[in-house]
C-alpha positions in Angstrom: -30.6 21.5 12.5 -30.4 19.7 9.2 -28.8 16.3 9.4 -26.1 15.6 6.9 -26.7 12.8 4.4 -24.4 9.8 5.0 -21.6 9.6 2.4 -21.8 7.1 -0.4 -19.0 4.5 0.0 -19.7 2.8 -3.3 -16.4 2.1 -5.1 -15.8 1.6 -8.9 -12.4 0.3 -10.0 -12.3 -0.3 -13.7 -15.9 -1.3 -13.8 -15.8 -3.5 -10.7 -18.4 -2.0 -8.4 -18.5 -2.8 -4.6 -20.6 -1.4 -1.8 -17.4 0.1 -0.2 -13.8 0.3 -1.2 -12.5 -2.3 1.2 -11.5 -5.6 -0.4 -9.7 -8.6 0.9 -6.4 -9.0 -1.1 -5.6 -12.3 -2.8 -4.1 -14.3 0.0 -5.0 -16.8 2.8 -7.9 -14.6 4.1 -9.6 -15.2 0.7 -8.7 -18.8 0.3 -12.2 -20.4 0.4 -15.9 -19.6 0.1 -16.5 -19.9 3.8 -13.9 -17.3 4.5 -15.0 -14.8 1.9 -18.6 -15.1 3.0 -17.7 -14.5 6.6 -15.7 -11.5 5.5 -18.7 -10.1 3.5 -20.9 -10.6 6.6 -18.4 -8.6 8.6 -18.6 -5.7 6.1 -16.0 -6.1 3.5 -17.1 -4.8 0.1 -15.1 -7.2 -2.1 -12.6 -10.0 -2.2 -9.9 -11.0 -4.6 -9.8 -14.8 -4.4 -6.5 -16.5 -3.5 -4.7 -17.0 -6.8 -5.9 -19.9 -9.0 -3.7 -21.9 -11.3 -2.4 -25.4 -11.4 -2.7 -26.3 -7.7 0.7 -26.7 -6.0 2.1 -28.2 -2.8 3.0 -25.6 -0.2 5.7 -25.9 2.4 5.7 -25.8 6.2 6.5 -23.5 7.8 5.7 -20.5 5.6 5.2 -17.3 7.5 7.7 -15.0 9.3 7.3 -11.8 11.3 9.5 -8.8 12.0 9.0 -7.4 15.4 10.2 -3.8 16.1 10.3 -1.8 19.4 7.7 -4.0 21.0 5.3 -4.0 18.0 4.8 -7.5 16.8 4.8 -8.3 13.1 5.2 -4.7 11.9 6.6 -6.5 8.9 5.5 -9.9 7.6 7.0 -12.4 5.2 5.5 -15.4 3.4 6.8 -18.2 1.2 3.3 -19.5 0.5 2.4 -20.0 -3.2 -1.0 -20.0 -5.0 -4.0 -22.2 -4.2 -3.3 -25.8 -3.1 -7.0 -26.6 -3.4 -8.6 -28.3 -6.5 -9.7 -25.8 -9.2 -13.2 -27.4 -9.3 -13.6 -26.7 -5.6 -12.5 -23.1 -5.9 -14.8 -22.4 -8.9 -17.8 -24.0 -7.2 -17.2 -21.9 -4.1 -16.8 -18.7 -6.1 -20.1 -19.4 -7.9 -21.8 -20.1 -4.5 -20.4 -17.0 -2.9 -21.3 -14.6 -5.8 -24.8 -16.1 -5.9 -25.3 -15.5 -2.2 -23.7 -12.0 -2.2 -24.7 -10.5 -5.6 -23.9 -6.9 -4.6 -20.4 -7.7 -3.3 -17.4 -7.7 -5.7 -15.7 -11.0 -6.3 -12.5 -10.9 -8.3 -10.6 -14.0 -9.3 -6.8 -13.8 -9.2 -5.1 -16.0 -11.9 -1.7 -17.2 -12.7 -0.9 -19.8 -15.4 1.7 -20.2 -18.1 0.5 -20.8 -21.7 -2.0 -18.9 -23.8 -4.3 -21.9 -23.9 -4.2 -22.2 -20.1 -5.1 -18.5 -19.8 -8.0 -18.9 -22.2 -9.3 -21.9 -20.3 -9.0 -20.6 -16.8 -10.5 -17.2 -17.8 -13.5 -18.8 -19.3 -14.0 -21.0 -16.2 -13.7 -17.9 -14.0 -16.2 -15.9 -15.9 -18.7 -18.9 -15.7 -18.7 -18.5 -11.9 -20.3 -15.1 -12.2 -17.2 -13.3 -10.9 -17.1 -9.5 -11.3 -13.5 -9.2 -12.5 -10.1 -10.8 -12.9 -6.8 -9.9 -11.4 -3.7 -11.1 -13.2 -1.0 -12.0 -10.6 2.2 -10.7 -12.2 3.8 -10.0 -8.8 4.6 -13.1 -6.7 8.3 -12.8 -5.9 9.0 -16.4 -4.8 8.4 -20.0 -6.0 6.2 -19.1 -9.0 8.7 -16.7 -10.6 11.2 -19.5 -10.8 8.7 -21.3 -13.0 8.3 -18.3 -15.3 5.2 -16.8 -13.7 4.5 -14.1 -11.1 7.2 -11.4 -10.9 9.0 -13.0 -13.8 6.1 -11.7 -15.9 5.7 -8.5 -14.0 9.3 -7.4 -14.4 9.2 -7.7 -18.2 6.9 -5.0 -19.7 6.7 -6.8 -23.1 5.6 -10.1 -21.5 3.2 -8.2 -19.1 1.6 -6.4 -22.1 1.3 -9.6 -24.2 -0.3 -11.7 -21.5 -2.6 -8.9 -20.5 -3.7 -8.6 -24.1 -4.6 -12.3 -24.1 -6.7 -11.9 -20.9 -8.5 -8.9 -22.3 -9.2 -10.7 -25.5 -10.7 -13.7 -23.7 -12.5 -11.9 -20.9 -16.0 -10.3 -20.9 -15.4 -8.9 -17.5 -12.9 -6.2 -16.3 -9.2 -7.2 -16.0 -6.9 -5.8 -13.4 -3.1 -6.4 -13.5 -1.4 -6.8 -10.2 2.0 -5.2 -10.4 5.2 -6.3 -8.7 7.2 -3.7 -6.6 10.4 -5.5 -7.4 11.4 -3.0 -10.1 13.3 0.3 -10.1 10.4 2.3 -11.7 6.8 1.2 -11.6 5.6 3.4 -14.4 6.8 1.3 -17.4 5.1 -1.7 -16.0 1.8 0.2 -15.5 2.0 1.5 -19.0 2.6 -2.0 -20.3 -0.6 -3.1 -18.6 -2.4 -0.2 -20.2 -1.1 -1.0 -23.7 -2.3 -4.6 -23.1 -5.8 -3.2 -22.6 -6.2 -3.6 -18.8 -9.1 -1.9 -17.2 -7.0 -1.1 -14.1 -4.1 -2.1 -12.0 -3.6 -3.3 -8.4 -0.4 -2.6 -6.5 1.8 -3.5 -4.8 2.4 -7.2 -4.5 4.9 -8.3 -2.0 8.6 -7.3 -1.9 11.3 -10.0 -2.3 12.9 -10.3 1.1 14.5 -12.4 3.9 12.6 -11.6 7.1 15.3 -12.7 9.6 17.9 -15.3 10.5 17.8 -17.8 13.3 21.1 -17.1 14.9 21.1 -20.3 16.8 20.3 -22.7 14.0 22.1 -20.3 11.5 19.4 -20.5 8.9 17.0 -17.8 7.6 13.3 -17.8 8.6 10.8 -19.2 8.0 12.6 -22.5 8.2 11.7 -25.5 6.2 13.8 -28.3 7.7 17.4 -27.1 7.5 16.7 -24.5 4.7 14.8 -21.4 3.9 14.3 -19.1 0.9 13.5 -15.5 0.0 9.8 -14.6 0.4 7.4 -11.8 -0.1 7.5 -8.9 2.4 4.2 -7.2 3.4 2.5 -5.6 6.4 2.5 -2.1 7.9 6.2 -1.6 7.1 5.7 -1.6 3.3 3.1 1.1 3.3 5.5 3.9 2.3 6.8 1.9 -0.7 3.3 1.1 -1.8 2.1 4.7 -1.5 5.0 5.9 -3.6 4.3 3.5 -6.4 0.6 4.2 -6.3 1.3 7.9 -6.4 3.9 7.6 -9.2 1.3 6.0 -11.5 -1.6 8.3 -10.4 0.4 11.4 -11.2 1.6 10.2 -14.6 -0.7 11.9 -17.1 0.0 9.1 -19.7 -1.4 6.4 -17.4 -5.0 7.3 -16.4 -6.2 3.8 -15.3 -8.1 3.1 -12.1 -5.9 1.8 -9.2 -6.6 -0.7 -6.4 -4.1 0.1 -3.7 -2.4 -2.5 -1.6 0.4 -2.5 0.9 0.5 -2.1 4.7 -3.1 -0.9 5.1 -3.9 -1.4 8.8 -6.7 1.1 9.5 -9.0 3.7 8.0 -6.4 6.4 8.0 -4.1 4.2 5.8 -7.0 3.6 3.5 -7.8 7.3 3.2 -4.1 8.0 2.3 -4.2 5.5 -0.5 -7.5 6.9 -1.8 -6.3 10.5 -1.7 -3.2 9.4 -3.6 -5.1 7.8 -6.4 -6.7 4.5 -5.4 -10.4 3.9 -5.9 -10.4 0.7 -3.8 -8.0 -0.7 -1.2 -7.0 -4.3 -0.6 -6.0 -5.6 2.9 -4.2 -8.9 3.7 -1.7 -8.9 6.6 -3.8 -6.9 9.1 -6.7 -9.4 8.6 -4.3 -12.3 9.1 -3.1 -10.7 12.4 -6.5 -9.4 13.7 -9.3 -10.9 11.8 -12.2 -9.8 9.5 -13.8 -7.5 12.0 -11.2 -4.8 11.6 -13.3 -3.6 8.7 -15.9 -2.3 11.1 -13.5 0.4 12.4 -12.4 1.1 8.8 -15.9 1.7 7.6 -16.7 3.9 10.6 -13.5 5.9 10.3 -13.8 6.4 6.5 -17.4 7.5 6.8 -16.6 10.0 9.5 -13.6 11.4 7.6 -15.8 11.9 4.5 -18.5 13.7 6.6 -16.0 16.0 8.2 -14.2 16.8 5.0 -17.4 17.2 2.9 -16.8 14.3 0.5 -20.1 12.8 -0.6 -18.6 10.0 -2.7 -15.4 8.0 -2.9 -14.8 9.4 -6.4 -14.5 12.9 -5.0 -11.6 11.7 -2.8 -9.7 9.7 -5.4 -6.4 11.4 -6.2 -7.0 14.6 -4.3 -3.4 14.5 -2.9 -1.8 13.8 -6.3 -1.2 17.5 -7.1 0.8 17.8 -3.9 3.2 15.0 -5.0 6.0 16.7 -7.0 9.7 16.3 -7.9 12.3 17.4 -5.4 13.4 20.2 -7.8 10.0 21.8 -7.5 10.0 22.2 -3.7 10.3 25.7 -2.2 13.8 25.9 -0.9 13.0 29.2 0.9 10.2 27.6 2.9 11.5 27.5 6.5 10.2 25.8 9.7 11.7 25.6 13.2 10.8 23.4 16.2 8.6 24.7 18.9 8.3 22.8 22.2 5.2 23.0 24.4 6.8 23.2 27.9 3.5 22.2 29.6 3.4 18.9 27.7 7.1 18.1 27.9 8.0 15.2 30.2 11.7 15.9 30.3 12.8 12.7 28.7 15.4 14.5 26.6 15.0 12.0 23.7 14.8 14.9 21.3 18.1 16.3 22.6 19.9 13.1 22.0 18.4 12.7 18.6 19.2 16.2 17.6 22.8 16.2 18.9 23.7 12.7 17.6 21.6 12.5 14.5 20.7 15.9 13.3 21.8 19.6 13.7 22.7 20.2 17.3 20.0 22.9 17.9 18.3 21.5 21.1 20.0 22.1 24.4 19.1 21.1 28.0 18.1 23.9 30.4 19.0 23.5 34.1 15.9 23.2 36.3 13.5 22.8 33.3 12.0 19.8 31.6 11.8 21.3 28.1 15.1 21.9 26.2 15.9 25.2 24.5 15.6 25.5 20.7 18.4 27.5 19.1 16.4 28.7 16.1 19.5 30.1 14.4 20.7 26.5 14.0 17.3 24.7 13.6 16.7 23.5 10.0 13.2 22.2 10.7 14.3 18.6 9.9 11.4 17.0 12.0 13.6 14.4 13.9 12.8 15.8 17.3 9.0 15.6 16.6 9.4 12.0 15.3 11.2 10.7 18.5 9.0 12.7 21.0 6.7 10.3 22.9 4.2 13.0 23.7 1.5 13.8 21.1 1.7 17.4 19.9 4.4 18.4 22.3 6.7 19.4 19.4 5.5 21.3 16.4 7.3 22.5 13.3 6.2 26.1 12.8 6.7 28.1 9.6 9.0 31.1 9.8 8.6 34.3 7.8 12.2 34.8 6.7 11.5 37.4 4.1 12.7 35.3 1.1 10.4 34.8 -1.9 9.6 31.2 -2.9 12.3 29.6 -5.0 12.8 26.1 -6.2 16.0 24.5 -7.3 14.9 24.5 -10.9 14.2 28.2 -10.6 17.5 28.9 -9.0 19.3 27.1 -11.8 17.3 28.6 -14.7 16.4 32.0 -13.4 19.0 32.7 -10.7 16.4 33.2 -8.0 17.8 33.9 -4.5 18.0 31.2 -2.0 18.2 31.9 1.8 21.5 31.3 3.5 22.1 27.7 4.9 21.8 27.1 8.6 23.8 24.7 10.7 27.2 25.2 9.0 29.5 23.3 11.4 
């Protein structure tokens, strides 16, 4: 038996090459040389240094977590700003880290105001031997009130102008970190492209209030008797991040490499981002919650996925799911599925029945003396809710139905008069 060659995990994002696509995002886990070096020892391929600028004074406390259905910190919020350590210290540690780990990617995140400040801090960053720069145009709190962060990222003209400065002054690749606090990410990605960026990274955190202390009647995290909006991240933001990554990747005008960020907790999440257009992925919150060693499972899982799906390189994976991301009007309205319940796996909890009757299309019905409910296929619209609430893996499946109708989209129905199958569930 011939042994398969191990996949090549090498990643290239806009000219920034790393031994694997897993990078630490610019945040507390990449705050110092000691941290980044420990992360590289654990297996991380790259790190985006915690944002450098004029050092600030942070507040206490600064983190908040959203707990849902017994899962702690499924969502995370922070009101922490950029580095509070001297620039000289940061630059020295970046230099030492890159010298010790020459094959790992070290990217310096930057945020300053004036053109002269950009020129100076870019030169100092390049002098460390860093592999690339990431322009932080995304921070949604604290810095945006000072005219930086998302205040730049929300204005395409300003984004383009500052990006063009950075590209002019830099001899290494420049990535632009985009803010998700916009209605459409594409104009902002295009602004970065017009500015000459070598790639983009997204998403940064989402402006949010994580919770309210109902006893002290003040939002969290609390600083004395006050709080403020912060940046939302963690597993809960993954769907938003995937959408924005995919929106840029499928836009034929864009065409720049993408470093995907937002709710990546395991290797499966990473694969999803890569298939939807990311050539590298950045992780923050999950490292904060579980530590650097999570990368071991990520590397193992990604390697095995590539083996079983015959991907020899990361480049072969990048964007493979993009053709499957379309507009609603291009979906086949005659494609039909119905729910099928495996009676042997059903535990009789009836959660699907409650969900279907109260929140969907009233097609599941209890059967006396049986655990599994009956599916009224004449009413089932294949909405998927029963499968979502079912606590037993693979107990409920959505099975395609051959209904005899030819494929037809809404656009075809409007323009060509194609026949659509009759609606179900008319109550």
